[in-house]
C-alpha positions as CSV (number, residue, x, y, z in Angstrom):
1,M,1.4,45.3,-104.6
2,K,3.4,42.6,-102.8
3,I,3.4,40.8,-99.6
4,V,6.2,42.4,-97.5
5,R,5.8,40.1,-94.6
6,M,4.0,36.8,-93.8
7,N,4.2,35.0,-90.4
8,A,2.5,31.8,-90.5
9,L,1.3,30.4,-87.2
10,Q,1.9,26.9,-85.9
11,N,-1.2,26.4,-83.9
12,N,-1.9,22.9,-84.9
13,G,-6.0,23.2,-85.4
14,S,-6.4,25.6,-82.1
15,G,-7.6,29.1,-83.3
16,K,-8.8,30.4,-86.6
17,I,-5.8,32.7,-87.7
18,A,-3.5,30.8,-89.9
19,A,-1.3,33.8,-90.4
20,Y,-0.5,37.6,-90.4
21,F,0.7,39.5,-93.3
22,D,1.5,43.0,-94.6
23,I,1.2,44.4,-97.9
24,Q,3.0,47.1,-100.1
25,T,1.1,49.0,-102.6
26,N,2.6,50.2,-105.9
27,E,2.9,53.3,-104.3
28,E,5.1,51.9,-101.7
29,I,2.6,52.2,-98.9
30,I,2.8,49.7,-96.3
31,I,-0.4,48.4,-94.9
32,K,-0.1,46.2,-91.6
33,G,-2.3,43.6,-90.0
34,F,-4.0,41.7,-92.8
35,R,-4.8,38.0,-91.5
36,I,-5.3,34.7,-93.3
37,V,-8.1,32.9,-91.5
38,N,-9.2,29.3,-91.5
39,G,-12.9,29.3,-91.8
40,A,-15.6,26.6,-92.3
41,N,-15.2,27.1,-96.3
42,G,-11.3,27.0,-96.0
43,L,-8.8,30.0,-96.0
44,F,-9.8,33.4,-96.7
45,I,-8.0,37.0,-95.8
46,S,-9.4,39.4,-93.3
47,A,-8.3,43.1,-93.4
48,P,-7.2,45.0,-90.4
49,D,-10.0,45.8,-88.0
50,E,-10.8,47.8,-85.0
51,K,-13.4,47.3,-82.3
52,G,-16.1,50.0,-82.1
53,K,-17.7,51.7,-79.3
54,D,-20.7,49.4,-79.8
55,G,-18.5,46.2,-79.6
56,K,-18.5,45.2,-83.0
57,Y,-15.4,44.9,-85.4
58,Y,-14.9,47.5,-88.3
59,E,-12.3,47.0,-91.2
60,N,-9.9,49.9,-91.3
61,V,-9.0,49.2,-94.7
62,I,-11.7,48.8,-97.5
63,V,-10.4,46.6,-100.5
64,P,-12.5,46.5,-103.7
65,K,-13.8,43.0,-104.7
66,D,-11.4,42.3,-107.7
67,L,-8.4,43.4,-105.8
68,K,-9.5,41.5,-102.6
69,A,-9.7,38.4,-104.8
70,K,-6.1,38.8,-106.5
71,L,-4.6,39.8,-102.8
72,E,-6.3,36.7,-101.4
73,K,-5.0,34.3,-103.9
74,M,-1.3,35.9,-103.6
75,A,-1.4,35.5,-99.8
76,I,-2.9,31.9,-99.5
77,D,-0.2,30.7,-102.3
78,G,2.6,32.7,-100.2
79,Y,1.1,31.1,-96.9
80,K,1.0,27.4,-98.3
81,T,4.6,27.9,-99.6
82,Q,5.9,29.2,-96.2
83,I,4.1,26.3,-94.5
84,S,5.4,23.6,-96.8
85,Q,9.0,25.0,-96.1
86,I,8.6,24.6,-92.3
87,N,7.3,21.2,-92.8
88,T,10.5,20.2,-94.8
89,D,12.9,21.6,-92.4
């Protein structure tokens, strides 16, 4: 699994979404629409979701806990690298 696109947002503290990213599985399937969210306890990832008829949001991609932890570390590390490059340019 690898991250094939990472778009960090430069919102300067306004809004909770810090970045959008897409992943590619080992089988070369690309899943678009993951987000890095800046929550009360720090950064975390959120899977693509869709609003249901009841007004609630439901995840389209269910990621097992162990894989989600690995993906979260990979995404947040990539995000921090991208942000540090933006800040040095």
